[in-house]
ChimeraX commands (.cxc) that place a marker at each C-alpha (Angstrom):
marker #1 position 7.18,3.63,24.10 radius 0.5
marker #1 position 10.52,2.09,23.46 radius 0.5
marker #1 position 10.53,-0.02,26.74 radius 0.5
marker #1 position 7.63,-1.72,25.46 radius 0.5
marker #1 position 9.73,-3.29,22.57 radius 0.5
marker #1 position 13.61,-3.62,23.97 radius 0.5
marker #1 position 13.19,-3.03,27.80 radius 0.5
marker #1 position 15.39,-0.33,27.72 radius 0.5
marker #1 position 16.25,3.49,26.90 radius 0.5
marker #1 position 16.66,3.90,23.73 radius 0.5
marker #1 position 16.50,7.43,22.88 radius 0.5
marker #1 position 14.65,10.93,24.73 radius 0.5
marker #1 position 11.12,10.64,23.68 radius 0.5
marker #1 position 10.33,12.20,19.91 radius 0.5
marker #1 position 14.16,12.26,19.37 radius 0.5
marker #1 position 13.43,10.26,16.48 radius 0.5
marker #1 position 11.12,8.74,14.21 radius 0.5
marker #1 position 11.06,5.48,12.07 radius 0.5
marker #1 position 11.06,5.42,8.85 radius 0.5
marker #1 position 8.24,3.84,8.05 radius 0.5
marker #1 position 4.78,4.45,6.23 radius 0.5
marker #1 position 3.41,7.80,7.87 radius 0.5
marker #1 position 6.87,9.17,8.87 radius 0.5
marker #1 position 6.24,12.29,6.72 radius 0.5
marker #1 position 2.97,12.87,8.71 radius 0.5
marker #1 position 4.53,13.23,11.73 radius 0.5
marker #1 position 6.09,15.95,13.46 radius 0.5
marker #1 position 9.75,16.85,13.51 radius 0.5
marker #1 position 12.71,14.36,14.25 radius 0.5
marker #1 position 14.69,12.40,12.15 radius 0.5
marker #1 position 14.37,8.91,10.60 radius 0.5
marker #1 position 15.73,5.69,12.08 radius 0.5
marker #1 position 16.10,2.35,11.88 radius 0.5
marker #1 position 17.47,-0.42,13.98 radius 0.5
marker #1 position 19.23,-3.33,12.32 radius 0.5
marker #1 position 19.98,-6.44,14.10 radius 0.5
marker #1 position 18.28,-5.52,17.53 radius 0.5
marker #1 position 16.57,-8.17,19.45 radius 0.5
marker #1 position 12.97,-7.00,20.78 radius 0.5
marker #1 position 10.63,-8.90,22.97 radius 0.5
marker #1 position 8.34,-9.64,19.91 radius 0.5
marker #1 position 11.63,-11.38,18.07 radius 0.5
marker #1 position 11.74,-13.24,21.43 radius 0.5
marker #1 position 7.93,-14.49,21.50 radius 0.5
marker #1 position 8.36,-15.47,17.61 radius 0.5
marker #1 position 11.71,-17.43,18.44 radius 0.5
marker #1 position 9.51,-19.59,20.40 radius 0.5
marker #1 position 6.50,-20.24,18.45 radius 0.5
marker #1 position 4.54,-17.44,19.73 radius 0.5
marker #1 position 3.07,-14.62,17.55 radius 0.5
marker #1 position 3.12,-11.42,17.92 radius 0.5
marker #1 position 1.17,-8.31,16.00 radius 0.5
marker #1 position 0.21,-4.41,16.25 radius 0.5
marker #1 position -2.63,-3.02,15.93 radius 0.5
marker #1 position -2.35,0.75,15.47 radius 0.5
marker #1 position -5.20,3.15,14.63 radius 0.5
marker #1 position -5.40,4.91,11.79 radius 0.5
marker #1 position -2.66,2.31,10.08 radius 0.5
marker #1 position -4.78,1.23,7.00 radius 0.5
marker #1 position -5.88,4.89,6.08 radius 0.5
marker #1 position -1.97,5.91,6.04 radius 0.5
marker #1 position -1.30,2.62,3.99 radius 0.5
marker #1 position -3.68,3.93,1.58 radius 0.5
marker #1 position -3.01,7.53,1.40 radius 0.5
marker #1 position 0.99,8.07,2.56 radius 0.5
marker #1 position 0.94,11.19,1.60 radius 0.5
marker #1 position -1.39,11.82,4.63 radius 0.5
marker #1 position -4.91,10.94,4.55 radius 0.5
marker #1 position -7.28,13.99,5.48 radius 0.5
marker #1 position -8.19,13.86,9.27 radius 0.5
marker #1 position -11.25,12.32,10.52 radius 0.5
marker #1 position -14.13,14.28,10.80 radius 0.5
marker #1 position -13.83,14.25,14.60 radius 0.5
marker #1 position -10.31,15.35,15.37 radius 0.5
marker #1 position -10.42,18.85,16.91 radius 0.5
marker #1 position -6.88,19.17,15.72 radius 0.5
marker #1 position -8.15,19.21,12.51 radius 0.5
marker #1 position -5.00,18.93,9.96 radius 0.5
marker #1 position -3.40,15.65,8.48 radius 0.5
marker #1 position -1.15,14.91,11.11 radius 0.5
marker #1 position -0.22,13.63,14.71 radius 0.5
marker #1 position -2.70,13.25,16.78 radius 0.5
marker #1 position -5.65,12.91,13.78 radius 0.5
marker #1 position -3.70,10.33,12.06 radius 0.5
marker #1 position -1.61,7.31,12.76 radius 0.5
marker #1 position 2.00,8.47,14.17 radius 0.5
marker #1 position 4.46,5.77,13.43 radius 0.5
marker #1 position 6.87,7.18,16.49 radius 0.5
marker #1 position 4.45,5.47,18.76 radius 0.5
marker #1 position 4.50,2.06,17.62 radius 0.5
marker #1 position 8.36,1.25,19.05 radius 0.5
marker #1 position 8.56,-2.00,17.16 radius 0.5
marker #1 position 8.26,0.29,13.79 radius 0.5
marker #1 position 12.05,0.88,14.46 radius 0.5
marker #1 position 12.96,-2.01,13.99 radius 0.5
marker #1 position 13.88,-3.23,10.52 radius 0.5
marker #1 position 12.34,-6.87,11.14 radius 0.5
marker #1 position 9.20,-5.32,11.61 radius 0.5
marker #1 position 9.14,-2.11,9.69 radius 0.5
marker #1 position 5.87,-2.03,7.20 radius 0.5
marker #1 position 5.33,-5.94,7.54 radius 0.5
marker #1 position 1.50,-6.66,7.12 radius 0.5
marker #1 position 2.07,-9.82,9.25 radius 0.5
marker #1 position 3.12,-7.69,12.05 radius 0.5
marker #1 position 1.69,-4.48,11.97 radius 0.5
marker #1 position -2.53,-3.85,11.46 radius 0.5
marker #1 position -5.14,-1.60,11.88 radius 0.5
marker #1 position -6.15,-1.16,15.27 radius 0.5
marker #1 position -10.07,-2.05,13.96 radius 0.5
marker #1 position -8.24,-5.63,12.72 radius 0.5
marker #1 position -8.32,-6.65,16.76 radius 0.5
marker #1 position -12.17,-7.02,16.55 radius 0.5
marker #1 position -12.05,-9.59,13.76 radius 0.5
marker #1 position -8.96,-11.39,15.25 radius 0.5
marker #1 position -10.92,-11.79,18.45 radius 0.5
marker #1 position -13.66,-12.43,16.64 radius 0.5
marker #1 position -12.38,-15.62,15.16 radius 0.5
marker #1 position -9.78,-16.57,17.52 radius 0.5
marker #1 position -6.78,-15.16,15.94 radius 0.5
marker #1 position -5.86,-12.52,19.00 radius 0.5
marker #1 position -1.90,-13.10,18.77 radius 0.5
marker #1 position 0.25,-14.43,21.68 radius 0.5
marker #1 position 1.39,-10.84,22.49 radius 0.5
marker #1 position -0.48,-7.68,20.65 radius 0.5
marker #1 position 0.58,-4.37,21.04 radius 0.5
marker #1 position -2.54,-1.83,20.71 radius 0.5
marker #1 position -2.23,1.96,19.82 radius 0.5
marker #1 position -5.27,4.22,19.53 radius 0.5
marker #1 position -4.62,7.26,17.13 radius 0.5
marker #1 position -3.43,10.14,19.29 radius 0.5
marker #1 position -6.76,12.44,19.61 radius 0.5
marker #1 position -8.24,8.59,21.15 radius 0.5
marker #1 position -5.29,8.30,23.50 radius 0.5
marker #1 position -5.99,10.78,26.27 radius 0.5
marker #1 position -2.65,11.98,25.46 radius 0.5
marker #1 position -3.27,15.93,26.61 radius 0.5
marker #1 position -3.00,18.98,24.35 radius 0.5
marker #1 position -4.15,19.43,20.24 radius 0.5
marker #1 position -7.12,19.61,21.37 radius 0.5
marker #1 position -7.62,16.10,22.63 radius 0.5
marker #1 position -10.49,15.14,24.85 radius 0.5
marker #1 position -10.16,12.37,27.97 radius 0.5
marker #1 position -13.91,10.48,26.95 radius 0.5
marker #1 position -12.82,9.45,23.32 radius 0.5
marker #1 position -9.97,7.84,25.02 radius 0.5
marker #1 position -12.64,5.92,27.43 radius 0.5
marker #1 position -15.11,5.02,25.26 radius 0.5
marker #1 position -11.97,3.25,23.23 radius 0.5
marker #1 position -10.41,1.60,25.65 radius 0.5
marker #1 position -14.09,0.31,27.62 radius 0.5
marker #1 position -14.93,-0.85,23.81 radius 0.5
marker #1 position -12.08,-2.80,23.67 radius 0.5
marker #1 position -11.89,-3.89,26.68 radius 0.5
marker #1 position -15.53,-5.14,26.50 radius 0.5
marker #1 position -14.60,-7.27,23.13 radius 0.5
marker #1 position -12.30,-8.90,25.13 radius 0.5
marker #1 position -14.25,-10.08,27.82 radius 0.5
marker #1 position -16.79,-11.28,25.52 radius 0.5
marker #1 position -14.09,-13.25,23.36 radius 0.5
marker #1 position -13.02,-16.83,23.34 radius 0.5
marker #1 position -9.71,-15.48,24.22 radius 0.5
marker #1 position -11.02,-13.95,27.74 radius 0.5
marker #1 position -9.46,-16.54,30.35 radius 0.5
marker #1 position -6.51,-16.54,28.67 radius 0.5
marker #1 position -5.56,-12.71,28.05 radius 0.5
marker #1 position -3.46,-10.63,30.42 radius 0.5
marker #1 position -3.92,-6.60,29.58 radius 0.5
marker #1 position -1.74,-4.30,30.47 radius 0.5
marker #1 position -3.17,-0.85,30.07 radius 0.5
marker #1 position -0.42,2.21,30.32 radius 0.5
marker #1 position -0.12,5.89,29.56 radius 0.5
marker #1 position 2.60,7.35,28.22 radius 0.5
marker #1 position 2.29,10.52,30.27 radius 0.5
marker #1 position 1.18,10.17,33.65 radius 0.5
marker #1 position -1.04,12.92,35.36 radius 0.5
marker #1 position -3.41,13.34,32.77 radius 0.5
marker #1 position -4.54,16.71,31.98 radius 0.5
marker link #1:1,2 radius 0.2
marker link #1:2,3 radius 0.2
marker link #1:3,4 radius 0.2
marker link #1:4,5 radius 0.2
marker link #1:5,6 radius 0.2
marker link #1:6,7 radius 0.2
marker link #1:7,8 radius 0.2
marker link #1:8,9 radius 0.2
marker link #1:9,10 radius 0.2
marker link #1:10,11 radius 0.2
marker link #1:11,12 radius 0.2
marker link #1:12,13 radius 0.2
marker link #1:13,14 radius 0.2
marker link #1:14,15 radius 0.2
marker link #1:15,16 radius 0.2
marker link #1:16,17 radius 0.2
marker link #1:17,18 radius 0.2
marker link #1:18,19 radius 0.2
marker link #1:19,20 radius 0.2
marker link #1:20,21 radius 0.2
marker link #1:21,22 radius 0.2
marker link #1:22,23 radius 0.2
marker link #1:23,24 radius 0.2
marker link #1:24,25 radius 0.2
marker link #1:25,26 radius 0.2
marker link #1:26,27 radius 0.2
marker link #1:27,28 radius 0.2
marker link #1:28,29 radius 0.2
marker link #1:29,30 radius 0.2
marker link #1:30,31 radius 0.2
marker link #1:31,32 radius 0.2
marker link #1:32,33 radius 0.2
marker link #1:33,34 radius 0.2
marker link #1:34,35 radius 0.2
marker link #1:35,36 radius 0.2
marker link #1:36,37 radius 0.2
marker link #1:37,38 radius 0.2
marker link #1:38,39 radius 0.2
marker link #1:39,40 radius 0.2
marker link #1:40,41 radius 0.2
marker link #1:41,42 radius 0.2
marker link #1:42,43 radius 0.2
marker link #1:43,44 radius 0.2
marker link #1:44,45 radius 0.2
marker link #1:45,46 radius 0.2
marker link #1:46,47 radius 0.2
marker link #1:47,48 radius 0.2
marker link #1:48,49 radius 0.2
marker link #1:49,50 radius 0.2
marker link #1:50,51 radius 0.2
marker link #1:51,52 radius 0.2
marker link #1:52,53 radius 0.2
marker link #1:53,54 radius 0.2
marker link #1:54,55 radius 0.2
marker link #1:55,56 radius 0.2
marker link #1:56,57 radius 0.2
marker link #1:57,58 radius 0.2
marker link #1:58,59 radius 0.2
marker link #1:59,60 radius 0.2
marker link #1:60,61 radius 0.2
marker link #1:61,62 radius 0.2
marker link #1:62,63 radius 0.2
marker link #1:63,64 radius 0.2
marker link #1:64,65 radius 0.2
marker link #1:65,66 radius 0.2
marker link #1:66,67 radius 0.2
marker link #1:67,68 radius 0.2
marker link #1:68,69 radius 0.2
marker link #1:69,70 radius 0.2
marker link #1:70,71 radius 0.2
marker link #1:71,72 radius 0.2
marker link #1:72,73 radius 0.2
marker link #1:73,74 radius 0.2
marker link #1:74,75 radius 0.2
marker link #1:75,76 radius 0.2
marker link #1:76,77 radius 0.2
marker link #1:77,78 radius 0.2
marker link #1:78,79 radius 0.2
marker link #1:79,80 radius 0.2
marker link #1:80,81 radius 0.2
marker link #1:81,82 radius 0.2
marker link #1:82,83 radius 0.2
marker link #1:83,84 radius 0.2
marker link #1:84,85 radius 0.2
marker link #1:85,86 radius 0.2
marker link #1:86,87 radius 0.2
marker link #1:87,88 radius 0.2
marker link #1:88,89 radius 0.2
marker link #1:89,90 radius 0.2
marker link #1:90,91 radius 0.2
marker link #1:91,92 radius 0.2
marker link #1:92,93 radius 0.2
marker link #1:93,94 radius 0.2
marker link #1:94,95 radius 0.2
marker link #1:95,96 radius 0.2
marker link #1:96,97 radius 0.2
marker link #1:97,98 radius 0.2
marker link #1:98,99 radius 0.2
marker link #1:99,100 radius 0.2
marker link #1:100,101 radius 0.2
marker link #1:101,102 radius 0.2
marker link #1:102,103 radius 0.2
marker link #1:103,104 radius 0.2
marker link #1:104,105 radius 0.2
marker link #1:105,106 radius 0.2
marker link #1:106,107 radius 0.2
marker link #1:107,108 radius 0.2
marker link #1:108,109 radius 0.2
marker link #1:109,110 radius 0.2
marker link #1:110,111 radius 0.2
marker link #1:111,112 radius 0.2
marker link #1:112,113 radius 0.2
marker link #1:113,114 radius 0.2
marker link #1:114,115 radius 0.2
marker link #1:115,116 radius 0.2
marker link #1:116,117 radius 0.2
marker link #1:117,118 radius 0.2
marker link #1:118,119 radius 0.2
marker link #1:119,120 radius 0.2
marker link #1:120,121 radius 0.2
marker link #1:121,122 radius 0.2
marker link #1:122,123 radius 0.2
marker link #1:123,124 radius 0.2
marker link #1:124,125 radius 0.2
marker link #1:125,126 radius 0.2
marker link #1:126,127 radius 0.2
marker link #1:127,128 radius 0.2
marker link #1:128,129 radius 0.2
marker link #1:129,130 radius 0.2
marker link #1:130,131 radius 0.2
marker link #1:131,132 radius 0.2
marker link #1:132,133 radius 0.2
marker link #1:133,134 radius 0.2
marker link #1:134,135 radius 0.2
marker link #1:135,136 radius 0.2
marker link #1:136,137 radius 0.2
marker link #1:137,138 radius 0.2
marker link #1:138,139 radius 0.2
marker link #1:139,140 radius 0.2
marker link #1:140,141 radius 0.2
marker link #1:141,142 radius 0.2
marker link #1:142,143 radius 0.2
marker link #1:143,144 radius 0.2
marker link #1:144,145 radius 0.2
marker link #1:145,146 radius 0.2
marker link #1:146,147 radius 0.2
marker link #1:147,148 radius 0.2
marker link #1:148,149 radius 0.2
marker link #1:149,150 radius 0.2
marker link #1:150,151 radius 0.2
marker link #1:151,152 radius 0.2
marker link #1:152,153 radius 0.2
marker link #1:153,154 radius 0.2
marker link #1:154,155 radius 0.2
marker link #1:155,156 radius 0.2
marker link #1:156,157 radius 0.2
marker link #1:157,158 radius 0.2
marker link #1:158,159 radius 0.2
marker link #1:159,160 radius 0.2
marker link #1:160,161 radius 0.2
marker link #1:161,162 radius 0.2
marker link #1:162,163 radius 0.2
marker link #1:163,164 radius 0.2
marker link #1:164,165 radius 0.2
marker link #1:165,166 radius 0.2
marker link #1:166,167 radius 0.2
marker link #1:167,168 radius 0.2
marker link #1:168,169 radius 0.2
marker link #1:169,170 radius 0.2
marker link #1:170,171 radius 0.2
marker link #1:171,172 radius 0.2
marker link #1:172,173 radius 0.2
marker link #1:173,174 radius 0.2
marker link #1:174,175 radius 0.2
marker link #1:175,176 radius 0.2
marker link #1:176,177 radius 0.2
view
């Protein structure tokens, strides 16, 4: 995921997690924050563009940083990844200029309101919670991820932002299950 922020290898997967809200609810790894580094979002902001991360489960984690109860539809059933927001999946949270700043880090559901009100930022990084991301393992299933992506694509297509929006849909593990 770090390639999305800085377009280069920073560390091996799960070697570190950001020192941010939700870090104590994710598995393993030492906490880290990078200082003085320029990200893709910084470059966009410097030329007057806008940026936001839409992360599913973020509001629940902010409201209950001691790890919110898992949603009923998460088969893993524990108050941690993949049921809850995982800051390690948000590359911009590793950089001090974005850590837990509400002007940049929003809950996933906020994207629908921003689309409806014509406030979609120039660059949006959108991340579903683990069990709805098609990520293999821990009781996850493909269908919730497909449904989530389709709902978002339909909302973008129906919005005023559609003609000027490019969507890059990626997975961090290729090959599926």
